[in-house]
C-alpha positions in Angstrom: 165.7 74.2 -12.2 163.4 74.7 -9.2 166.0 73.2 -6.8 168.7 75.5 -8.1 166.4 78.5 -7.9 165.5 77.6 -4.2 169.2 77.1 -3.4 170.0 80.5 -4.8 167.4 82.2 -2.7 168.7 80.4 0.5 172.3 81.3 -0.3 171.3 85.0 -0.7 169.9 85.1 2.9 172.1 86.4 5.7 173.5 83.7 8.0 171.7 84.9 11.1 168.4 84.4 9.3 169.4 80.9 8.3 170.3 80.2 11.9 166.9 81.4 13.0 165.2 79.1 10.5 167.2 76.2 11.8 166.3 77.0 15.4 162.7 77.1 14.5 163.0 73.7 12.7 164.7 72.2 15.8 161.8 73.4 18.0 159.4 71.3 15.8 161.5 68.1 15.7 165.0 66.8 15.3 164.1 65.4 11.9 163.0 68.8 10.7 166.3 70.3 11.8 168.4 67.6 10.1 166.4 67.7 6.9 166.7 71.5 6.7 170.4 71.3 7.5 171.0 68.8 4.8 168.9 70.5 2.1 171.8 72.8 1.0 175.3 73.8 2.0 174.2 77.3 3.2 172.0 75.8 5.9 174.8 73.3 6.9 177.2 76.2 7.3 174.7 78.2 9.4 173.8 75.3 11.7 174.6 76.2 15.2 174.2 73.5 17.9 175.1 76.0 20.6 171.9 77.9 20.4 169.5 75.3 19.0 166.4 74.3 21.0 166.2 70.9 22.7 162.6 71.3 23.5 161.6 68.3 21.4 164.3 66.1 22.8 163.5 63.8 25.8 165.2 64.9 29.0 166.9 61.5 29.1 166.9 60.5 25.4 166.6 56.9 24.4 166.5 57.1 20.6 169.7 57.1 18.8 169.0 60.2 16.8 168.1 62.1 20.0 171.3 60.9 21.7 173.4 62.0 18.8 171.7 65.4 18.5 172.1 66.1 22.3 175.7 65.0 22.2 176.5 67.4 19.4 174.7 70.2 21.3 176.8 69.4 24.4 180.0 69.5 22.4 178.9 72.9 21.1 178.4 74.1 24.7 174.6 74.3 24.4 173.4 75.5 27.8 170.4 73.1 28.0 172.6 70.2 26.9 175.2 71.1 29.6 172.5 71.4 32.2 171.1 67.9 31.3 174.5 66.3 31.4 175.2 67.9 34.7 172.0 66.7 36.3 172.6 63.1 35.1 176.2 63.0 36.2 175.4 64.5 39.6 172.4 62.5 40.6 172.3 59.4 38.4 175.8 58.4 37.4 177.5 59.3 40.8 180.0 61.6 39.0 179.5 64.7 41.2 182.7 66.6 40.2 182.0 66.1 36.5 178.3 67.0 37.0 179.1 70.2 38.9 181.5 71.2 36.1 178.7 70.9 33.5 176.2 72.7 35.7 178.8 75.5 36.3 179.3 75.9 32.5 175.5 76.0 32.0 175.2 78.6 34.8 177.9 80.8 33.2 175.8 80.8 30.0 172.7 82.0 32.1 170.7 78.8 32.1 168.1 79.5 34.8 167.5 75.9 36.0 171.3 75.3 36.1 171.8 78.4 38.2 169.1 77.1 40.6 170.5 73.6 40.8 174.1 74.5 41.0 173.5 77.2 43.6 171.5 74.9 45.8 174.1 72.1 45.6 176.8 74.5 46.7 174.6 75.7 49.6 174.3 72.1 50.8 178.1 71.8 50.9 178.4 74.6 53.5 181.5 76.6 54.3 182.9 78.9 51.6 180.9 76.9 49.0 177.7 77.9 50.7 178.6 81.6 50.3 179.5 80.9 46.6 176.1 79.2 46.2 174.2 82.3 47.5 176.1 84.5 45.1 175.2 82.2 42.3 171.5 82.2 43.3 171.5 86.0 43.6 171.9 86.2 39.8 168.3 84.9 39.5 167.2 88.4 40.4 164.0 87.6 42.2 161.4 90.4 42.4 162.5 91.2 46.0 165.3 89.7 48.1 162.8 88.3 50.6 159.9 87.5 48.3 159.5 83.8 47.4 156.4 83.9 45.2 158.5 84.0 42.0 157.3 82.2 38.9 160.9 81.6 38.1 161.3 79.4 41.3 158.1 77.6 40.5 159.3 76.9 37.0 162.7 75.6 38.3 160.9 73.3 40.7 158.7 72.0 38.0 161.5 71.2 35.6 163.6 69.7 38.4 160.8 67.2 39.4 160.1 66.4 35.7 163.8 65.7 35.1 164.2 63.6 38.2 161.1 61.6 37.3 162.8 60.6 34.0 166.0 59.2 35.4 167.4 56.8 38.0 168.3 58.9 41.0 171.2 57.3 42.9 172.5 60.3 44.8 170.8 62.3 47.5 172.0 65.5 49.3 171.9 66.5 52.9 170.2 69.8 53.5 172.1 72.9 54.8 172.6 73.2 58.5 171.5 76.8 58.4 172.9 79.7 60.4 171.6 81.9 63.1 171.0 85.2 61.2 168.7 87.0 63.7 166.6 88.2 60.7 163.2 87.8 62.4 162.0 85.6 59.5 158.4 84.4 59.2 159.5 80.9 58.1 158.6 78.5 60.9 159.4 75.2 59.2 162.8 74.1 58.0 162.3 70.4 57.1 165.1 67.9 57.6 163.3 64.7 56.9 161.2 63.4 54.0 157.5 63.6 54.7 154.3 64.0 52.8 154.1 67.6 54.1 157.4 68.4 52.4 156.1 67.2 49.1 153.0 69.3 49.5 155.1 72.3 50.4 157.2 71.8 47.2 154.0 72.0 45.1 152.4 74.8 47.1 152.8 78.5 46.7 156.3 79.9 47.2 154.9 82.8 49.3 156.8 82.2 52.5 156.4 85.7 54.0 159.2 87.9 55.1 162.6 86.2 55.1 166.2 86.9 54.3 168.1 85.3 51.4 169.9 82.9 53.8 166.6 81.5 55.2 164.8 81.5 51.9 167.5 79.5 50.1 168.0 77.2 53.2 164.3 76.3 53.0 164.4 75.9 49.2 167.5 73.6 49.5 165.8 71.4 52.1 162.8 71.1 49.8 165.1 70.2 46.9 166.8 67.5 49.0 163.5 66.1 50.0 162.5 65.8 46.3 165.8 63.9 45.6 164.9 61.4 48.4 161.4 61.0 46.9 163.0 59.7 43.6 166.0 58.0 45.2 166.4 54.4 44.0 167.1 52.2 47.0 
């Protein structure tokens, strides 16, 4: 009697509310999400792997349930799952074309870290792809075009390093060659080699003084490449 009564209440709720309940359950644990999803048909119909949180799933999952959950999310075009797949394919599995496709998909869904990574990779490829990368990165909408002390950039750096530290990195990037833009930038150092100073710069404040978009993102791309070399498996 109680089970039927509870099921009737759940069935009477609008689908968007059921989806929110499922998203909240997923943010606690995968087991909670699955248990709620299986408790009645209404929740099962409302389950949406596209928007569910992967917060409780390891960046590189080892457990079978986590792998299956993340695979379903990827199949549903979940932005975080696409970003993770793109990172692994680009830097661990040596599948750069596939990785870039996944990162592009995540970028198109507005995933911030995907925008950051995808844009920087394109900048490192130079030519027309460099211009495309700058257009991608411009969608991050930093406080000012020449202001680097953005929390968003710091968050992207933090997640990038956390992710790379969880996987085998087999692919490095060569930093952009840069261009002569005559912008009178305050940036003095554009590192091209991996040093302890670079690692310190990555962790330090993003306040790089006055600089144009070209110089700021060239600097950021070089720091990104240095971080890749730090985790590169020889």
